N, C-alpha and C positions, 0 to 999 in steps of 0.2 A: 116677139118681145123687142119693144125698142131699148137702146142702149140705157136710156134714163132709167127705165125700169129695173132693168139689171144691176144698174147703180144702187137704186133703192133696196134691192132684195139683198145685195153684197151688205151694205150698210146694216140692213136689219138683222141678218146674221152676225154680224161682228159686234151690233150692240147689245144683243140679246146674249154673247158669249161673253162680253165685259160686264153686264149687268149682274149674270149670275157669279162671277168672279168677285165682283164687289158685295154681293151680298155673304158669300161663304167667307171673304176675309173679315166683312164687320164693320168695315170702316165707310160711313156714307160720304164722306169727304171727297172720296175718290169718283163719286158720281159726276164732279166737275170734268172727269176725263171723257165724259160721252160728248161732251163740246169738241173735244180734239178728234175722236172717231167720227164725228159728224164731218168736220173738216177734211180728215183724209179721205173721206168715200163721196162726200158730195159737194161743199162749198171751193175746197181746194184752195183758201186762201194764203194759207202759210205753208212753205217749203219745209216740212218736218224734217225730211233727209236732205239738210243743207248742203253735205258735200259732194252733191251731185245735181245736174241740171233735171228740172223736170222737164223741159222739152229739149230737143234737140239730143245729139248723140254726143256719149260720155268716153272719155279714153278708157283704154284696157285697166288701166291701174285703178281709176275710179270705180269702175264696174267689180274690181275684184275686193276693192275696199269695202263697197256697199255689202258684196257678199259675206264678207269677214266680220262686220258690224253686226249685222242680222244674224248670223251664227252665233256669236256671243251673247247676245241679248237672248236668243233663244234658247241656248243652252243654259245659259245661267238661270233663267225662269225655270226650266225644266228640273234643275239641280236643287233649287229652293221648294219648288211646290210638287215635283212628281218623284223624282227618283236620281241617285247618285251613285258615282264608282265609288269602291273602296277597296283598298288593296292591303291583304293580311301581312304585316311587317315583321311579327315575330311568333314565336310557338305558343301563345298562351292558349290557343283553341284546339291545339292537335289532340285526337286526330280527327276531329270533327271539320276543323277549317285548317289547311296547312298554310306555310309561307310561300308568298307568291299567288294566293288565291286572289282573283279580282271578284268581287262582289257586285251585284246588283241590289243597291238598298233602297227600300221602299219607303218614301217620305208619306204617303197616302196611309199605310198601315196603321200608325198611331195619330195621324196629323200632322202636316208640314208645319215647323214654327217660322214665324216671320223673324228674319235675320235681326239680329242686335247692333249689328255694324252694316247697314246696307252699303256704306261708299267703300268698295274694296275693289282691290285688282282682281280681275275675274279667273277663276279657276285655281287660286292660292287658298290654303287654309290659313296660314298666318306668316308666312316669310316669301320675301320677294325672291324669285329664282336666281337672279344674277348678283343683286347689290346685299341681300342677305337682312335687308331691313323690314319692319312690320310691312305688311300688305293691305292692311285697313286704315280709315281714318277714323278719328274721335271726333269729327265734326258733329256727327249724328250718332244717336245712339237710342234705339228703340226699346221699350219695356218688353218681357216676354209675353209674348202670344202666340198660342199653337190654335192653328184651324181644325175643323173637324176632319175626323179620320175614318177609316173602315173599322177600326176596332181599337182595345186596349191592351197594354202590356201583359202578357200572361206568364205564368210559371213554366219554365223551361225554354222560353223565347230566346234565340240569339238576337242581341240587340246591339247596335252602334249608337255610342254616346260620346259626348266630350269628358275628356278626362277631369274629374271633380276638382283634384289637386292641381290641376294646371293654370291656374289663375296667376301665379307668381312662379318665373321659370329663371333658374341660373342658365344663362346663355353657355357657359363653359361645360355645362354638365345636365344636357337637356334629358337625357336618358332617365334621370334620378328627380323625383319630385323634391321641389325646394324645401319642403316642410320635413322631408325625411335627411335632406344634407344637413338641416338645420338639428334637428335630433340626434344625427351622426355626430355632427360636432359638438353639440354639448354632452354627448357620451364621452368623446374623446378628452375634453376638457376635464371633466370628473376623474376620468382615468388618469389624467396627468398629474391633477392634485393628489391622489392616492399614491402613485407612483413617488411623487417628491414629499410624501408624509405630512401633507398639508392640511388643514381642518377641511371636512367636506362642507360644500355651502349647500344652499336650498335649489331644488330642482327649478324654479324661477329665474336665480340668478343664473344657473349655467345655459338657461335657454335664451335670456337676455344677451349674454356674453356671445352665445352661440350665432346668433341672428346678427349680430354687430360685427363679428369676424367674418361671415359668409358675406355680407354686404360689402365690407371694405376689401375684399379679396375678389370678389366677381362683379361681373355686369349682370344687374337683376332686372327684368322685366316684366310687364304685367299683359295678362290677355285676357279679353271679355270672354263670356261663356260660350258664343258661337266660333271662336277663334283659338279655341284650345284644341289639343290634338285629339283626334278621333280613336277610340278604343271599341273592340268588338268582345263581348263577355256573354254568359249566359245568365239570364235572371232567375235567381233561385228564390229570393225573397220578394215579396208584393207588399204594398202599405198594409200595415196593420198585422202582417206576420210576425212570429218569435220564432228566430233560427238558432240552430245550436249545431255544432261540428263535435263530434266524440271519436276521437280515432281515426279520422279522415273520412268517417261517415256524416253526412248531412240531414238533419232533422227541421222539418218546418211544421210548427204547432203540434210538436211531439210526435210527427209522422215522418219515417224513414222516405228521404228522395231518392227515387228510383236511380240507379246508376245508368250513365249513356253508354253505349256498347263504344264508343269511341273515347270514353274517359281514360285518362291516365293517372297512373301513381308511380313513385319512385320504387323499384326493387333492387335488392342485392341478390344477384344471380350467382352463385359458386360453383365452379368447374373441378374435375379431376386433376386440374393442372395445365390442361389443353386450352386453346384459344378456340372461340366459336367463330366458325366459316361466316365471313363478312357478306358472302352471297344471302345467308340465312336472313341477315337483318335486312339487308336491302328487300328481300321478298316481304318482310313484313312491315316496311315502311320507317324503319328506326335509322334516322339519318346518321352519319359518320361523326356529326358534331355531337351527338346524344351518347355514342359509343365510349364510355368512361371506365377504362380499367383501374381499379383501385388496387389491385395485387396481381400479383401473376396468375392467380386461380379466381379471381372474382371481378363481376363487371357492377358499376351503379346505374342502372338505365332506366329511363322513362317508359312505361309499358301500358298498355291497355290489359283488361282481365285477361282477353282472349290470347293476347300474345304471350302473357305471363305462362298461361297454361301450356302452351305450344311450347316456350324455351323449356320448361319444365320436364317436358319428355324428351330433349336431346339425349343421346348418348352419354355425352361428357359433361352434362349439367347434373350436380349433385345436390343443390337446393335452389330455391326461387323463394325469397321472403321480402313482403313489402317493408317499406322504411316509413315511421310516422314520428313525430315529435311526441314526447312524453308530456301526459296530463298535468298540469300542474308546472310545467317548465315555462317560466315567462321569457317571452321574446319581443326586446323592447321595440322593435320594428312593425308591431301586428296592433291594428286598431284595438282599443283605443289609447295604447301608449302606456297603460297605468300598471303598476305592480299590483294596485288593487284587485284588478280582475285576474292578471296572471295568465292571459290568453296566449295562444300560439297558433300557427296555421292550421295545424290538425286536430286541435281542442279549443273552440271558440264559442263563445256564448253562455248562455242565453241571452240573445240580443233581441229587442222588439223593432221593428222598421217602422218608423213614424208615417203616420196617413195625415193627410190634410184635414185639418179641424180638430183634431185629437189632441187633448191637453195631458203633458206630461208633468209630474210634481218634480222640483229641482230642489238638488243641493250639492254641496261641493263635492259629494262622493260620486256622483252621477253625471255631473256637468261635462265630464270629458267627453261621453258620448253623444252631446248634442252641443257643444258650444260652436263647433263649426258650422252646423245648421244655422243657430241663432245669429251668429256674428257675420257670416260671410255668405252663405247660401241666400238667407232671407233678410239682409242687411240691418240689422239692430246694432246699438252700441252696448256691447257687451263687457261689464267690469266685475271683478271679483275684489273685496276688501275683507281680508279675515275669512269669516263663514259666511259673510252675507253676500248675495249677487244682486247685482243690479243690472236692469234693461232697460236701455233707453233713459237713465238717470233715476228709474223708479225701482225700488226693492222687489223682488221677484222670488216666489217660492214654486211657479209653476209657468208653463208656458204652452202657446196653442199655436200649432203648426200650419204655416201658410199654403203650404205644397206636398204633394206625395213624394215617398222615398223608396228606393229598390235597392237590393243588395244584388251584386253581380259577382259570378265565379267564371274563371276560365277552365275548359274542360281539362288541360293540361294542368292539374291542382299542383304540382309541386314547382313548375314554373310558369305561374301566372300571378303579375301584380294586380290583384283584385281589390273587391271591398274589403277581403280579411285586413288588407295593408294601409286602406286609406278610407275606410266607410261608406256611408251613402251615397247613391247616385240621385239628385234632385231631378224631378220630372222635367225642369226646364234644359236640362241636359241631355234629354233623349233626341236623338238624330233621326233614328229610323229602324227599319227591320229588314235584315239581309236576305233577299227570297231565294236568289240562286247563284251560282258560280259561272261567269260568262267567258272568263278566261283562268289559265293557272298555269304557272312556270315555276319549274324545279330548278332552285339556283344550285343544286349539286349536281345537275346533268350537263351534258353537253349536246350541241347539234339539235337534232329534231326531239331526241328524248327529252328536252326541257319542256315541251309541251307536255301536259297532263290531259292528253284527249279526253280519258275516260270521266275525267272531273268535270269536263267543260258542260255547261248548261245541267248541273247536278242540283237539285233542289235542296236548300239547306233546312236542315232539322233540329 
């Protein structure tokens, strides 16, 4: 076989792969790129790798630079279309996923998203490593588009997604949602007036003042969908489901959701006045940071049901009792932040999860459930004047949803900031499905014990 024939065979293979990718993406303007593929393999009129000589020897620096550029481009494409690494930063999914677990996240499971902000510094989510400035450019912004994948989100799937309430960020307090900071500030302003015996004002007044105060005191930034923090939780509610939590027990469409073996709740563990051996906690995987002694004879511990049963059999343990918020006890930090509903983290709902194309009746009593979807996630101009609702300038008593939504919860229920706190997860925020743990590092151990070898390459369920 001649060199010319080999050249055309290589071009044919590359052109076929490129054509299949174009069909997958669905943007046929990209077919223009076939001309580039032809030039790279056949005509060679343009030196596309302009940083190095096409003919002649290049310096070692140029060769290394060429290898680095190729690696960055290859890994970036892999991260967009195939898979990505994600590290567990918090204990919200314990004991299913532990702090320090590194996950292999499949983008193909539900279909990869085309990036909203394609111009960005490689391998950064939203912040430059040294300057701490934003790592993306606003010059180009693509609308949401998801390519075909191997499946759809299912009940009980562990999901990596962009934090829905992460569009607006207080730089000085990034661990807390901007919206919760505003609500917290509004509650403080209300309490301040009550303490000073001043007349109480409307909720809208306190929220306006809180927003003004937060923005005056802090540096506020905006992040597009694909540049918001990545979270990992378990999908409890699918589009069209009706979800309810009663005494910590979750129901979907009136059917109880089976507990995961690794799911945790908070327990009060009472003893006869003696302490529990720290080695016992270590064997159970209860971190030192979770071992809260609330008196000389009682602990407050996050435990799986299995661990709670095991501790109850200790000779010096007298009682093990789960702790739940009381029904009807209003928690102002719980979605939808309304006394009308009076929900808390352990008694929540019933709440219907919106689905694409479904129509919901609207009035001022239930608008708090869907206002962020209408106004922010689906980009409408929402206004309320008295008892009247206006969407894009038109009076509205109903709304048709443009996207599917999901309800996510962490397995470590008492220590998970999830949909109970900030509401629904839109479909355009779904990143991918974690498949297995490829590396696990224990922050509380030293030496080689830091590496949890038993967890490496463990499948995620």
